[in-house]
C-alpha positions, 0 to 999 in steps of 0.5 A: 914147705915153700911149694905151691899148693898146685905143685904139692897137690901133684905130688901128693896125688901121684903117689895114688898113680893120679897124673895130675890134680887137673885130672881129678878136679875142676878148676872153679872148685878152687876158692879165688880169695880169702884163704891162707897161703902165705910165706912169712920173711921172718919163719927163721925166728920162729923155727928158732923157737918152734924147730919145725924146719925138721923136715923137708918137702921130700920127707913128707913125700916119703913118709906119705908113700910109705904110710899108703895102705896096700890097696892105694900102693897096689892101684898106683903101681897099676896106674903107672903100668897100665894107662887104661887103669890110670884113666879109670882111677882118675874117673872115679876119683873126679866123681868122688871130688866131685861129691865133695865139691859139689854135694857137701855142704862144705863144698865150694861148689855146694855153695854155689848150687845152694844159693849160699850168698854169704860164701860165694861173696867171700870166696868168689865175690859173686855167682858170675865170677864163679861161673867165668872161672875158665877150665884148667886149658885157661891160663893160669896166675903165676904159682912160682913160690919166689914171686916179688913180695912187699913188706907191709908198712906198719905206720912208723920207722921199725929201724930205729931203736928207741920208739917215742909217743910220736911213732905211737901216734903215727901207727895209730893214725895209720889204723884210722884211729888215735893214740890218746896218751899224753905222754909216754916213757917208752916201755913197750909193755906199759899199756896206754889209751887208743881210739879206732876209727869207729870211736871205740876206745880201748887199751893196749900194750904199745907192743901188742898194737905195733908189733904183735899185729892186734888192734880194736877188741871191739871191731874183732867180733862179729859182725864182720864189716872188712870192707868198711874197715879196709876203707877207715884202715890204711893198715888193714887195706894193705892186705885187703885190697889185692884181692878185694875191689874197693866198691865191695859192701859185705857184712857177715854176721856170726851166723854166717858160720853156722851152716858148715857147724860139724860139717867135717862129720857129715858123710859124703 
């Protein structure tokens, strides 16, 4: 799946006789931040264990094409053959997509219409930003899969063989906290004490903290205060500020999830 979401949607919708995703959607329906789309530098290692490189993008598209109901296959053929049919298919699809985006409680446009401040701030920053998103005719950000990327800094020298207590302390400092151990024998699976920037004390294995990405268990549950966390945790700031501003002050309580609870079962 080393492709852009925009490119994949174009190909998938093309199986239904639709010219492109731009013909059946509005650009503002797509969130600007806080969604998961990324590559992993070490995905080949995960593939060694999980074998998920079984299928190619072409395999996926073939499978989608073969699984289409007969009605979709017929509509696709008619759309490719007769432009007026394609126009009608796209008009009806756009109408259905608008209902999903603006009338369903799990739709991005619905959040704006209903004044859902938490979701608007999480996915668009604010209402003004949403309203100022241009149409598809405007310039798009680069969607090339092989753009230049930067490896995250983990706060210690990952190239050395054996880590020392100094490395644990440097890694903790880079996360805004401290490693409270007075001594350490180099065992990555030996539990040692830590303290986060907010003063919470906890225990964790160096492997869990330095290599598995975990940190303070008290800061993880809601309310989610990631803007403040980025200001006190340089490690976290690396992945927060590429699409957030340093003057943001959003706080998301646990109940902010309840508005879409069970939304996948809602009719539309």
